[in-house]
TORBA-463416 format. One record per atom (N, C-alpha, C): atom name; y negated, z negated, x negated. Coordinates in steps of 0.02 Angstrom, whole numbers, always signed. Each point is the difference from the previous one (the first is absolute). Layout:
N
[CA; [Y; Z; X]]
...
# end
This chain:
242
[N; [-4210; -5920; -4045]]
[CA; [-73; +5; -8]]
[C; [-20; -31; -67]]
[N; [-46; +34; -35]]
[CA; [-22; -26; -64]]
[C; [-41; -64; +10]]
[N; [+5; -46; -48]]
[CA; [-40; -60; +1]]
[C; [-68; +17; -27]]
[N; [-50; +6; +43]]
[CA; [-65; +26; -20]]
[C; [-56; -35; +36]]
[N; [-60; +9; -25]]
[CA; [-60; -26; +32]]
[C; [-47; +58; +15]]
[N; [-47; -12; +45]]
[CA; [-51; +50; +16]]
[C; [-68; -28; -17]]
[N; [-37; +37; -40]]
[CA; [-67; -21; -21]]
[C; [-51; +44; +36]]
[N; [-52; -31; +26]]
[CA; [-53; +37; +36]]
[C; [-59; +11; -47]]
[N; [-19; +63; -9]]
[CA; [-61; +19; -35]]
[C; [-47; +27; +53]]
[N; [-33; -45; +35]]
[CA; [-39; +19; +58]]
[C; [-59; +45; -17]]
[N; [-27; -8; -60]]
[CA; [-57; +40; -20]]
[C; [+17; +75; +1]]
[N; [+63; +16; -11]]
[CA; [+21; +69; -3]]
[C; [+50; +18; +55]]
[N; [+6; -44; +50]]
[CA; [+45; +14; +56]]
[C; [+70; +16; -26]]
[N; [+25; -42; -44]]
[CA; [+67; +9; -29]]
[C; [+41; -63; +11]]
[N; [+64; +10; +12]]
[CA; [+50; -53; -1]]
[C; [+55; +21; -49]]
[N; [+11; -42; -50]]
[CA; [+48; +18; -53]]
[C; [+59; -47; +0]]
[N; [+60; +28; +2]]
[CA; [+61; -38; -6]]
[C; [+20; -2; -74]]
[N; [+23; -58; -22]]
[CA; [+24; -7; -69]]
[C; [+55; -53; -1]]
[N; [+41; -3; -53]]
[CA; [+55; -48; -1]]
[C; [-27; -72; +1]]
[N; [+35; -42; +37]]
[CA; [-18; -71; +0]]
[C; [+12; -30; -69]]
[N; [+54; +22; -32]]
[CA; [+16; -22; -68]]
[C; [+3; +63; -44]]
[N; [-6; -9; -64]]
[CA; [-4; +58; -45]]
[C; [-72; +16; -14]]
[N; [-14; +63; -19]]
[CA; [-68; +18; -19]]
[C; [-45; +6; +61]]
[N; [-58; -35; -3]]
[CA; [-51; +3; +51]]
[C; [-67; +15; -34]]
[N; [-40; +40; +33]]
[CA; [-63; +19; -33]]
[C; [-47; -59; -4]]
[N; [-46; +4; -48]]
[CA; [-50; -52; -12]]
[C; [-69; +31; +5]]
[N; [-49; -31; -30]]
[CA; [-68; +26; +0]]
[C; [-8; +61; -44]]
[N; [+43; +8; -50]]
[CA; [-8; +53; -51]]
[C; [-8; +70; +30]]
[N; [+45; +23; +44]]
[CA; [-9; +68; +26]]
[C; [-63; +9; +40]]
[N; [-23; -53; +33]]
[CA; [-60; +4; +40]]
[C; [-63; +6; -43]]
[N; [+0; -35; -57]]
[CA; [-55; +8; -48]]
[C; [+1; +71; -28]]
[N; [+59; +26; -14]]
[CA; [+5; +67; -28]]
[C; [-26; +52; +50]]
[N; [+14; -9; +64]]
[CA; [-25; +47; +50]]
[C; [-76; +4; -3]]
[N; [-33; -58; -5]]
[CA; [-73; +0; -4]]
[C; [-24; +33; -64]]
[N; [+36; -12; -55]]
[CA; [-18; +28; -64]]
[C; [+3; +77; +1]]
[N; [+47; +27; +37]]
[CA; [+9; +73; +2]]
[C; [-60; +36; +28]]
[N; [-37; -32; +44]]
[CA; [-57; +33; +31]]
[C; [+21; +51; +52]]
[N; [-46; +42; +20]]
[CA; [+11; +48; +54]]
[C; [+23; +66; -29]]
[N; [+61; +22; +13]]
[CA; [+22; +66; -23]]
[C; [-39; +55; +35]]
[N; [+4; +61; -26]]
[CA; [-33; +57; +30]]
[C; [+32; +15; +68]]
[N; [-36; +37; +42]]
[CA; [+27; +19; +66]]
[C; [+65; +40; -7]]
[N; [+44; -10; +48]]
[CA; [+65; +36; +1]]
[C; [+40; -13; -64]]
[N; [-3; -61; -25]]
[CA; [+34; -17; -62]]
[C; [+75; -1; +9]]
[N; [+34; +12; -56]]
[CA; [+72; -13; -5]]
[C; [+8; -59; -47]]
[N; [+37; -51; +23]]
[CA; [+6; -63; -36]]
[C; [+74; -16; -9]]
[N; [+18; -26; -59]]
[CA; [+68; -23; -11]]
[C; [-2; -71; -27]]
[N; [+42; -43; +28]]
[CA; [+4; -71; -18]]
[C; [+67; -10; -36]]
[N; [-3; -15; -64]]
[CA; [+61; -8; -41]]
[C; [+22; -73; -1]]
[N; [+60; -13; +27]]
[CA; [+24; -68; +6]]
[C; [-31; -33; +61]]
[N; [+14; +27; +59]]
[CA; [-39; -16; +60]]
[C; [+17; -68; +31]]
[N; [+56; -31; -18]]
[CA; [+19; -63; +33]]
[C; [+9; +11; +75]]
[N; [-34; -41; +41]]
[CA; [+4; +8; +73]]
[C; [-47; +54; +25]]
[N; [-41; +29; -44]]
[CA; [-44; +55; +19]]
[C; [-71; -21; +14]]
[N; [-20; -61; -21]]
[CA; [-66; -24; +17]]
[C; [-56; +44; -27]]
[N; [+5; +23; -63]]
[CA; [-52; +42; -28]]
[C; [-3; +66; +38]]
[N; [+57; +30; +11]]
[CA; [+3; +65; +33]]
[C; [-31; -3; +70]]
[N; [+18; -51; +39]]
[CA; [-23; -3; +69]]
[C; [-74; -18; +4]]
[N; [-24; -45; -42]]
[CA; [-71; -17; +2]]
[C; [-42; +60; -23]]
[N; [+22; +35; -52]]
[CA; [-37; +59; -21]]
[C; [-1; +54; +54]]
[N; [+54; +6; +37]]
[CA; [+2; +48; +55]]
[C; [-50; -19; +55]]
[N; [-6; -65; +13]]
[CA; [-49; -23; +50]]
[C; [-72; +11; -26]]
[N; [-11; -13; -63]]
[CA; [-67; +8; -29]]
[C; [-21; +73; -4]]
[N; [+48; +44; -5]]
[CA; [-14; +72; -10]]
[C; [+37; +40; +53]]
[N; [-30; +9; +58]]
[CA; [+35; +28; +58]]
[C; [+25; +72; -9]]
[N; [-26; +35; -51]]
[CA; [+24; +69; -11]]
[C; [+48; +5; -58]]
[N; [+18; -56; -30]]
[CA; [+43; +0; -59]]
[C; [+74; +6; +19]]
[N; [+39; +31; -44]]
[CA; [+73; +0; +4]]
[C; [+26; -43; -57]]
[N; [+44; -48; +16]]
[CA; [+22; -50; -48]]
[C; [+75; +2; -6]]
[N; [+25; -4; -63]]
[CA; [+71; -6; -14]]
[C; [+12; -67; -33]]
[N; [+45; -40; +29]]
[CA; [+19; -65; -27]]
[C; [+67; +8; -37]]
[N; [-1; -8; -66]]
[CA; [+61; +7; -40]]
[C; [+28; -69; -14]]
[N; [+62; -11; +20]]
[CA; [+33; -65; -9]]
[C; [+74; +11; -13]]
[N; [+25; -25; -57]]
[CA; [+69; +14; -18]]
[C; [+50; -50; +29]]
[N; [-23; -57; +26]]
[CA; [+44; -49; +31]]
[C; [+12; +19; +73]]
[N; [+62; +16; +19]]
[CA; [+12; +24; +68]]
[C; [-20; -50; +54]]
[N; [+9; -65; -13]]
[CA; [-20; -50; +50]]
[C; [-75; +0; +10]]
[N; [-38; +2; -55]]
[CA; [-73; +2; +7]]
[C; [-23; +66; +30]]
[N; [+32; +55; -19]]
[CA; [-17; +65; +30]]
[C; [+10; -1; +75]]
[N; [+51; -35; +23]]
[CA; [+12; -6; +72]]
[C; [-57; -38; +34]]
[N; [-27; -51; -34]]
[CA; [-58; -36; +26]]
[C; [-61; +47; +3]]
[N; [-8; +42; -51]]
[CA; [-56; +47; +2]]
[C; [+6; +45; +61]]
[N; [+59; +28; +11]]
[CA; [+10; +45; +57]]
[C; [-12; -37; +66]]
[N; [+24; -61; +4]]
[CA; [-12; -41; +60]]
[C; [-74; -10; +12]]
[N; [-37; -14; -54]]
[CA; [-72; -12; +6]]
[C; [-38; +64; +18]]
[N; [+23; +56; -26]]
[CA; [-31; +64; +17]]
[C; [+8; +13; +75]]
[N; [+61; -8; +26]]
[CA; [+13; +14; +70]]
[C; [-36; -50; +46]]
[N; [+2; -64; -19]]
[CA; [-30; -52; +42]]
[C; [-75; +10; +7]]
[N; [-32; +27; -53]]
[CA; [-73; +9; +1]]
[C; [-21; +71; +17]]
[N; [+47; +39; +24]]
[CA; [-15; +68; +23]]
[C; [-33; +43; -54]]
[N; [+27; -4; -60]]
[CA; [-28; +39; -56]]
[C; [+50; +51; -27]]
[N; [+50; +17; +41]]
[CA; [+52; +46; -24]]
[C; [-27; +68; -17]]
[N; [-54; +20; +30]]
[CA; [-28; +66; -15]]
[C; [-37; +3; -66]]
[N; [-19; -59; -28]]
[CA; [-41; +1; -60]]
[C; [+28; -39; -59]]
[N; [+48; -44; +13]]
[CA; [+32; -38; -54]]
[C; [+75; +13; +2]]
[N; [+28; +14; -58]]
[CA; [+72; +10; -5]]
[C; [+27; -42; -57]]
[N; [+64; -18; +5]]
[CA; [+31; -39; -53]]
[C; [+49; +44; -38]]
[N; [+0; -7; -66]]
[CA; [+46; +37; -43]]
[C; [+40; -51; -40]]
[N; [+64; -6; +17]]
[CA; [+44; -49; -34]]
[C; [+25; +31; -64]]
[N; [-34; -15; -55]]
[CA; [+16; +32; -64]]
[C; [-28; -41; -57]]
[N; [+31; +6; -57]]
[CA; [-26; -31; -61]]
[C; [-55; +44; -28]]
[N; [-52; -30; -28]]
[CA; [-57; +39; -25]]
[C; [+21; +48; -55]]
[N; [+54; -16; -36]]
[CA; [+22; +44; -54]]
[C; [+27; +67; +25]]
[N; [+13; +5; +65]]
[CA; [+29; +61; +28]]
[C; [-50; +40; +42]]
[N; [-63; -18; +2]]
[CA; [-47; +31; +46]]
[C; [-16; +72; -17]]
[N; [+9; +19; -63]]
[CA; [-14; +70; -18]]
[C; [+45; +48; +37]]
[N; [+58; -25; +23]]
[CA; [+46; +43; +38]]
[C; [-25; +12; +72]]
[N; [-46; -42; +23]]
[CA; [-21; +2; +70]]
[C; [-69; +29; +11]]
[N; [-43; -3; -51]]
[CA; [-70; +21; +9]]
[C; [-22; +45; -57]]
[N; [-41; +50; +16]]
[CA; [-30; +40; -54]]
[C; [-50; -41; -39]]
[N; [-14; +20; -61]]
[CA; [-51; -33; -40]]
[C; [-67; +3; +36]]
[N; [-40; -53; -9]]
[CA; [-68; -3; +28]]
[C; [-1; +6; +76]]
[N; [+40; -41; +33]]
[CA; [+7; +3; +74]]
[C; [-47; -46; +37]]
[N; [-28; -52; -32]]
[CA; [-35; -53; +36]]
[C; [-70; -12; -27]]
[N; [-45; -17; +46]]
[CA; [-69; -17; -19]]
[C; [-4; -71; -28]]
[N; [+42; -45; +26]]
[CA; [-1; -70; -21]]
[C; [+72; -23; -10]]
[N; [+12; -29; -58]]
[CA; [+64; -34; -14]]
[C; [-16; -74; -9]]
[N; [+31; -42; +40]]
[CA; [-13; -72; -2]]
[C; [+66; -37; -12]]
[N; [-3; -54; -38]]
[CA; [+63; -35; -15]]
[C; [-12; -74; -14]]
[N; [+40; -41; +33]]
[CA; [+7; -71; -14]]
[C; [+73; -9; -24]]
[N; [+14; +19; -63]]
[CA; [+69; +7; -23]]
[C; [+31; -67; -17]]
[N; [+66; -2; -14]]
[CA; [+30; -61; -27]]
[C; [-37; -20; -64]]
[N; [-17; -64; -5]]
[CA; [-43; -22; -54]]
[C; [+36; -17; -65]]
[N; [+62; -24; +5]]
[CA; [+32; -30; -58]]
[C; [+57; +45; -25]]
[N; [+10; -3; -65]]
[CA; [+54; +39; -30]]
[C; [+67; -30; +20]]
[N; [+52; +40; -1]]
[CA; [+66; -22; +20]]
[C; [+22; -61; -41]]
[N; [+25; -51; +34]]
[CA; [+26; -59; -33]]
[C; [-52; -52; -19]]
[N; [-65; +14; +12]]
[CA; [-51; -48; -19]]
[C; [-19; -44; +59]]
[N; [-25; -60; -14]]
[CA; [-24; -44; +53]]
[C; [+56; -27; +43]]
[N; [-20; -33; +54]]
[CA; [+47; -31; +46]]
[C; [+35; +53; +42]]
[N; [+64; -5; +6]]
[CA; [+39; +46; +42]]
[C; [+11; -33; +68]]
[N; [-25; +32; +52]]
[CA; [+4; -29; +67]]
[C; [+70; +9; +29]]
[N; [+26; -52; +34]]
[CA; [+65; +7; +34]]
[C; [-5; +38; +66]]
[N; [-60; +13; +23]]
[CA; [-9; +33; +64]]
[C; [+6; +76; -7]]
[N; [+39; +30; +43]]
[CA; [+14; +71; -3]]
[C; [-65; +40; +5]]
[N; [-7; +49; -44]]
[CA; [-56; +46; +2]]
[C; [-61; -23; -38]]
[N; [-9; -66; -9]]
[CA; [-60; -24; -33]]
[C; [+0; +17; -74]]
[N; [+57; -6; -33]]
[CA; [+2; +13; -72]]
[C; [-14; +74; -15]]
[N; [+31; +45; +38]]
[CA; [-10; +72; -12]]
[C; [-72; +20; +13]]
[N; [-35; -35; +44]]
[CA; [-69; +16; +14]]
[C; [-47; -26; -54]]
[N; [+19; -55; -34]]
[CA; [-43; -30; -50]]
[C; [+17; +22; -71]]
[N; [+63; +20; -11]]
[CA; [+23; +19; -67]]
[C; [+18; +74; -1]]
[N; [-17; +32; -55]]
[CA; [+19; +70; -9]]
[C; [+76; +6; -4]]
[N; [+27; +48; +36]]
[CA; [+73; +11; +0]]
[C; [+13; +68; -33]]
[N; [+8; +52; +40]]
[CA; [+12; +66; -30]]
[C; [-63; +30; -29]]
[N; [-57; -13; +31]]
[CA; [-64; +29; -22]]
[C; [-45; -54; -29]]
[N; [-28; +15; -60]]
[CA; [-47; -46; -31]]
[C; [-71; +24; +8]]
[N; [-46; -36; -31]]
[CA; [-71; +17; +5]]
[C; [-14; +71; -23]]
[N; [+31; +21; -54]]
[CA; [-10; +69; -24]]
[C; [+22; +51; +52]]
[N; [+54; -15; +37]]
[CA; [+24; +47; +51]]
[C; [-49; +4; +58]]
[N; [-28; -57; +20]]
[CA; [-49; +0; +55]]
[C; [-62; +40; -21]]
[N; [-23; -10; -62]]
[CA; [-59; +37; -22]]
[C; [+15; +74; -7]]
[N; [+59; +17; -25]]
[CA; [+18; +71; -7]]
[C; [+4; +33; +68]]
[N; [+28; -35; +49]]
[CA; [+4; +27; +68]]
[C; [-70; +9; +29]]
[N; [-44; -49; -11]]
[CA; [-68; +4; +25]]
[C; [-36; +60; -30]]
[N; [+7; +10; -66]]
[CA; [-33; +56; -32]]
[C; [+26; +66; +28]]
[N; [+65; +5; +10]]
[CA; [+29; +62; +26]]
[C; [-25; +14; +71]]
[N; [-5; -51; +41]]
[CA; [-15; +10; +71]]
[C; [-74; +10; +15]]
[N; [-45; -29; -41]]
[CA; [-71; +2; +17]]
[C; [-31; +68; -16]]
[N; [-47; +20; +42]]
[CA; [-37; +62; -12]]
[C; [-49; -10; -58]]
[N; [-20; +54; -33]]
[CA; [-48; -7; -56]]
[C; [-64; -37; +19]]
[N; [-23; +8; +61]]
[CA; [-61; -34; +22]]
[C; [+15; -62; +41]]
[N; [+64; -19; +3]]
[CA; [+19; -60; +37]]
[C; [-5; -62; -43]]
[N; [+24; -56; +28]]
[CA; [-3; -62; -38]]
[C; [+64; -40; +10]]
[N; [+11; -44; -49]]
[CA; [+58; -44; -2]]
[C; [-26; -71; -1]]
[N; [+26; -44; +44]]
[CA; [-21; -70; +1]]
[C; [+62; -45; -2]]
[N; [-1; -47; -48]]
[CA; [+55; -47; -10]]
[C; [-28; -71; +1]]
[N; [+43; -48; +16]]
[CA; [-13; -71; -12]]
[C; [+59; -27; -40]]
[N; [-16; -42; -51]]
[CA; [+54; -24; -43]]
[C; [-20; -65; -35]]
[N; [+46; -28; -38]]
[CA; [-11; -63; -35]]
[C; [-41; +10; -63]]
[N; [-48; -45; -14]]
[CA; [-40; +5; -61]]
[C; [+42; +0; -64]]
[N; [+57; -35; +0]]
[CA; [+42; -2; -60]]
[C; [+25; +69; -19]]
[N; [+0; +46; +48]]
[CA; [+25; +67; -14]]
[C; [-56; +52; -7]]
[N; [-62; -24; -1]]
[CA; [-56; +46; -7]]
[C; [+2; +39; -66]]
[N; [+15; -31; -58]]
[CA; [+4; +40; -62]]
[C; [+53; +55; +5]]
[N; [+58; -17; +28]]
[CA; [+52; +50; +9]]
[C; [-23; +55; +47]]
[N; [-32; -20; +54]]
[CA; [-24; +48; +49]]
[C; [-50; +49; -32]]
[N; [-48; -27; -37]]
[CA; [-51; +42; -32]]
[C; [+31; +47; -52]]
[N; [+49; -25; -37]]
[CA; [+33; +42; -51]]
[C; [+37; +57; +33]]
[N; [+36; -15; +55]]
[CA; [+36; +52; +36]]
[C; [-47; +52; +30]]
[N; [-55; -24; +29]]
[CA; [-49; +46; +29]]
[C; [-29; +46; -53]]
[N; [-16; -27; -57]]
[CA; [-26; +41; -55]]
[C; [+51; +51; -23]]
[N; [+62; -22; -7]]
[CA; [+54; +44; -22]]
[C; [+11; +57; +49]]
[N; [-9; -14; +65]]
[CA; [+10; +50; +52]]
[C; [-64; +40; +14]]
[N; [-53; -15; -37]]
[CA; [-65; +34; +9]]
[C; [-27; -11; +71]]
[N; [+6; -62; +22]]
[CA; [-31; -22; +62]]
[C; [-64; -38; -17]]
[N; [-56; +20; +28]]
[CA; [-63; -32; -15]]
[C; [-11; -60; +46]]
[N; [-24; -55; -28]]
[CA; [-18; -58; +40]]
[C; [-71; +10; +27]]
[N; [-7; -1; +66]]
[CA; [-66; +7; +31]]
[C; [-32; -68; +14]]
[N; [+41; -46; +27]]
[CA; [-25; -67; +18]]
[C; [+53; -52; -16]]
[N; [-23; -60; -16]]
[CA; [+44; -57; -12]]
[C; [-33; -62; +28]]
[N; [+38; -38; +38]]
[CA; [-27; -63; +27]]
[C; [+53; -55; -5]]
[N; [-20; -56; -27]]
[CA; [+44; -58; -6]]
[C; [-6; -43; +63]]
[N; [+56; -30; +20]]
[CA; [+2; -44; +59]]
[C; [+16; -71; -24]]
[N; [-40; -48; +21]]
[CA; [+8; -70; -19]]
[C; [+9; -43; +63]]
[N; [+37; -54; -6]]
[CA; [+6; -46; +57]]
[C; [-67; -31; +17]]
[N; [-38; -20; -53]]
[CA; [-67; -27; +9]]
[C; [-39; +11; -65]]
[N; [-62; -23; -2]]
[CA; [-46; +18; -54]]
[C; [+20; -27; -68]]
[N; [+40; -52; -3]]
[CA; [+18; -29; -65]]
[C; [+73; +13; -18]]
[N; [+36; +39; +40]]
[CA; [+71; +13; -14]]
[C; [+8; +64; -38]]
[N; [+53; +7; -39]]
[CA; [+15; +64; -32]]
[C; [+18; +52; +52]]
[N; [-3; +63; -19]]
[CA; [+16; +54; +47]]
[C; [+74; -6; +21]]
[N; [+12; +14; +63]]
[CA; [+68; +0; +27]]
[C; [+27; +71; +10]]
[N; [-46; +48; +11]]
[CA; [+18; +70; +11]]
[C; [-54; +44; -28]]
[N; [+15; +64; -10]]
[CA; [-53; +49; -11]]
[C; [+12; +59; +46]]
[N; [-55; +33; +19]]
[CA; [+2; +61; +40]]
[C; [-32; +55; -41]]
[N; [+31; +58; +2]]
[CA; [-23; +54; -44]]
[C; [+3; +67; +36]]
[N; [-50; +42; -13]]
[CA; [+0; +68; +26]]
[C; [+4; +49; -58]]
[N; [+45; +49; +6]]
[CA; [+10; +49; -53]]
[C; [-4; +70; +30]]
[N; [-7; +49; -45]]
[CA; [+0; +70; +20]]
[C; [+28; +41; -57]]
[N; [+26; +59; +16]]
[CA; [+23; +45; -52]]
[C; [-51; +57; -7]]
[N; [-6; +25; -60]]
[CA; [-43; +57; -12]]
[C; [-74; -17; -1]]
[N; [-17; -64; -10]]
[CA; [-70; -20; -3]]
[C; [-12; -39; -64]]
[N; [-61; +5; -26]]
[CA; [-22; -42; -55]]
[C; [-62; -38; +22]]
[N; [+2; -65; -5]]
[CA; [-57; -39; +23]]
[C; [+2; -68; -33]]
[N; [-55; -35; +4]]
[CA; [-4; -69; -24]]
[C; [+20; -45; +57]]
[N; [+51; -42; -9]]
[CA; [+22; -42; +56]]
[C; [-53; -50; +21]]
[N; [-2; -14; +65]]
[CA; [-45; -50; +28]]
[C; [+39; -65; +7]]
[N; [-24; -52; -34]]
[CA; [+31; -66; +8]]
[C; [-39; -37; +54]]
[N; [+31; -7; +58]]
[CA; [-35; -29; +57]]
[C; [-3; -76; -6]]
[N; [-47; -31; +36]]
[CA; [-3; -73; +0]]
[C; [+66; -30; +24]]
[N; [+19; -57; -27]]
[CA; [+63; -30; +22]]
[C; [-2; -19; +74]]
[N; [+59; +0; +29]]
[CA; [+8; -22; +70]]
[C; [+28; -70; -1]]
[N; [-37; -48; +27]]
[CA; [+23; -69; +7]]
[C; [+24; -9; +72]]
[N; [+64; -13; +8]]
[CA; [+30; -3; +67]]
[C; [-28; -60; +39]]
[N; [-7; -57; -32]]
[CA; [-26; -60; +33]]
[C; [-60; -28; -37]]
[N; [-42; -37; +36]]
[CA; [-53; -36; -34]]
[C; [+27; -66; -27]]
[N; [-42; -39; -31]]
[CA; [+24; -61; -32]]
[C; [+21; -54; +50]]
[N; [-17; +9; +63]]
[CA; [+23; -48; +51]]
[C; [+67; +20; +29]]
[N; [+26; +59; -22]]
[CA; [+65; +23; +24]]
[C; [-3; +47; +59]]
[N; [-61; +17; +24]]
[CA; [-7; +46; +56]]
[C; [-1; +72; -25]]
[N; [+25; +46; +41]]
[CA; [-2; +70; -18]]
[C; [-72; +24; -7]]
[N; [-14; +39; -52]]
[CA; [-66; +29; -9]]
[C; [-12; +54; +53]]
[N; [-64; +16; +10]]
[CA; [-19; +47; +54]]
[C; [+35; +67; -7]]
[N; [+5; +25; -62]]
[CA; [+32; +65; -9]]
[C; [+72; -1; +22]]
[N; [+35; -54; -15]]
[CA; [+70; -5; +19]]
[C; [+7; -11; +75]]
[N; [-48; -33; +31]]
[CA; [+2; -10; +72]]
[C; [-3; +64; +40]]
[N; [-21; +54; -33]]
[CA; [-1; +65; +33]]
[C; [+69; +33; -2]]
[N; [+47; -30; -35]]
[CA; [+68; +26; -2]]
[C; [+33; -7; +68]]
[N; [+41; +49; +21]]
[CA; [+34; -5; +65]]
[C; [+48; -58; +3]]
[N; [+23; -26; -57]]
[CA; [+47; -56; +2]]
[C; [-34; -64; +25]]
[N; [-66; -6; -13]]
[CA; [-34; -62; +15]]
[C; [-29; -1; +70]]
[N; [-10; +58; +29]]
[CA; [-32; +3; +66]]
[C; [+45; -31; +54]]
# end
């Protein structure tokens, strides 16, 4: 039996299994889910770098007519996704695809999805602290696929009227913007995430689209906690905090 824990997301009637050690989800994917907003009815959604499947399963609960594909290249994590799909009775609407994002063109026609969402590995290979725990390093550091590969896959998979939503590190925002421009992906919205009102940004969330020209909307910053250390009201609406 795998050494795992079960997390209850009661707001969405979900129970998620994830490794006790190794990569475990944090607040980031839950903030990204809220940032994505409500997809159109009967949406097709793909989650690139799904981890244990938290984004995929919550989006499926939020959108009862959506079909969701969770793409995860780590076989151990993909097994957790499948376990979570079965445990939560979502086999008819959520599926797991164990594949690297660089190979997705072999599996899907161009413009297959209304929404592409991704909480990808944040750090370049060999940078930062290398975790001794199995699975954690590959989830946090780019291995076979880098940021450019995730963006290229997102552009290929999204429909012309669909949208792409990512969360990433502020240190990589210049690289992200340069790649998006090079790939002719338009920035629709950008929001910075801060631990509190006087801290530097810890993450950014961004919405992109292909085939559109528009002036990007820079949204007000999201402060996760107030100055007393308590979660702000917006964050309290996250399923992780309920």
